[in-house]
N, C-alpha and C positions, 0 to 999 in steps of 0.2 A: 272468554266468551260468556255472555249472559243469555238467559232464555225468558226474559220478562214477557215478550210478545207471545211466545208459545204458551206460557202459563196463563196469560189473560184469555187467549183463545180457548184453552181448555176449560177455564172457569165459565165461559159462555156456552160450552158444549159444542163449539164449532168443530166440524169434521173436515178431513179425517185427522184424528189425533195420533195415528200411528206414524205419521210423517212429520217429524219435528225438525225445525231449523233454529239456529241461534240468531240473536238479534243482528249481528254483523252480516250473517248470510242473508237475512231477510232484507236488510238495507240494499245489498247488492241486487237481489232478485227483484225488488220493487223498482229500482232504477232501470234494470234491464227490461222488465215488462213494460214500463212506461215508454221507453225509447222504441221498443219493438212496436208498441201500439201507435206510436207517432209515425211509423213507416220506415224507420231505420232498418237496414239489413243487419243480420247477425254479425257480419264482418265489421260493420261500423260500430255496433254496440261493443264488440270484443275490443276494438281499438280504444274505445273510451275507458273500458274497464282496465286495460293494460296501462293506459296513461295514469289512471288513478293510483295504481300500485307501482308506478315507476319502472315498468319493465323495459320500455324503449331506452331509458338511460343506462340500463345494464346490458344493452346490446341484444335483448331478447325480443324476437318477433313471434307473436302467437297468432295463429290463424285457425278459425273453425274449419271443419272438413267441408262444409257446404252451407249456403244460405237457404237452402230448401228445407222444408219441414221433414224431419225424419224422427220416428218414434220406435222404440224397441218394445216389442210385445213377446210374451212367453206363452207357448202352448202347454197347458197343464194336462197331464194324463187323466183320463176318465177314472172314476171310482165307482164300482158297482154299476148301478143304472145311470149314473151321471156321465154324460158324454164329455169328451175332451173339450176344453175351452181355452180361449186366449185372454190373458190379463196383461195389464201394463207392467213393464219390467220393474218399475219402482214398487209396485204392490208386491210382486214376487220377491224382490230383493230386500226391501225394508220391512214390509209388514210381515211377510212369511219367512224372512231370513233364508230364502232360497231352499226351504225345506220341502216344498211341494215338488214331487217328481215332474220333470218337464221333458217333453219330447222334441221341442224345437224352439229356437230363438230367432225371431224375425225382425229385421230392421225395416219397418213399414215406411215406404217412400224412398228408400235408398236407391233402388234401381232406376228411378226416374229423376234423381237429383243430379246436380252438376257440381263440380268442385268449386269451392269459394274462390273469389278473385285472389290470385297470387299463389294458390296452392301448387298448381302444376309448375309454375315458374320457379317456385322455391325448390321443388324436387329436382327440376332440370338443372338448376344452378348449384346444387349441392355436390361437394366432392364425394360424399358418401352419406348413407342413410342409416341411422341407428333405430331399431325398433326397441322401445323401452320395455321393462318387465311389467307391462300393463296386462289387463285381462285380454287374452288372445281371442275371445269370442265377442264380447260386448263393447270392448274398447277398440283395440287394433282391428279386430275382425269387422266391425261396423265401418270404420274408415275405409277399409279395403273394398267395401261394396259400392262405394261411390264411383260411378263410371269414370274411367280415365286414370284413377289413382294407381291401381295395380299395374296398369300398362306403363305408367311413368316410372314406377319402381323397377320394372323389368330390365331397364338398361342402366341401372345404377348398381354400385357396390352396396350391398345391404348386410348389416350385421345385427342379429337379434340378441337380446339379453333375456334369459329364461325367467319367467315369473314363478317357476316351480323349483323348490329346493327340497331335496330328499323326499319327494313324493307328495309334498304339500304346498299349497299356495303361500306366497310370502305374506299376503294379507287378503282380506275379503274372502269370497266364496267362489273363486274361479273354478274350483273342482266341480261344483254343481253345474256351472255353465258348460264345462267340458263334457260332463256326463250327458247333457242335453243334446250335444252334437256327436256323441259316440267316440270321444277322444279320451284316452286314459290320462289320468293326472300324473304325468311324469315329464321331466324335462326332455327326455328322448321323444316321447309321443308328441309333445307340442312342437318340437323342432321338426319332426316329420310332417306334422300338420301344415306348418308353413312351407316346408319343402325346399329343395335346392333350386336356385335360379337356373342352373344348368339344365334342369329337367322340367321347367315350367313353373317352378315354385318361386320363392322370394329370396331365400338366404344364400349368401356366400359364406358367412361365418355365424357361429352359434356359441355364445358365451354362457357357460353353465357354472354352477357352484362346485367347489372342490369335493363336496359330498356326492356329486353326480359325475365324477371324473370319467367313468366308463361309458357314458352316453355316446351314441353314434347316430349321425344323420347322414344317409347316403348322399354323396356329392357336396357335403358341407364340411368346412373345417371347424372342428369343435375344440374349444379351449376351456379349461377349468380354472377358475379363480374364486376367491371369496366374494359372494354376491350380496350378503346382508349389508345394507347401508346403515351401519350403526352410528357413524359419525361422518363429519365432512371429509376426513382423511380417507376413510374406507370407501366413501362414495366417489371421490376423485380417483382413487386407485382403480375402481371398477370401470369408470369411464375411460381412463387411460388404457386399460387392458382391451376395451372394445375398439378403441382407435388403433391400437397396435395390431389387433386381429384383422381389422379392415385393411391395414397396410400390408399385411402378409398375404 
């Protein structure tokens, strides 16, 4: 990747300079913004991006959670005489590296959104659903706030893969997000945050790393396997273990 455009913007003093993208990323975002400005839905734009990268030829169908506008905002704790305030998630995440103490994370617009075309059909047609080891608050948690998604999952077999290994996020700053919603940074706490489907939660199975083999989630079958995706073989083994746990 190169950063010629970002460097030129910085030379002009264009703001904000804390949010930098590579040239290939910018090409994608410019095309996406143009298409959205022309009136295409996010689903239609996503289909064009997928075609550009050959995903359909690999049997991969990628859907956005919704075509409705949804923005993630973070409520920052007050400091001295300064009151609490809300800032955009990207400012908190990128500019401040999630170092500002937060008391809430809000997906603005999620509650009035609708699932994108094909989302509920895809869930209904699935033999099982795997929740990947993504951020449980601002990634998976946001998708689950779209009306109808959680209800669609309630009748499926769902296995989650823990994003926490040995008390730390695999990558990123998921621990700061978990702190904001009052959940401990541990594989057991995240599994209990999702909850068992049998008691109104999501999970039938919870895949954890071998370092967290003692984790328990009431009503959920927990299995420990190596979770670090260090190479293709390790990643395939992890995915196979998730499918085996779903079958059990």
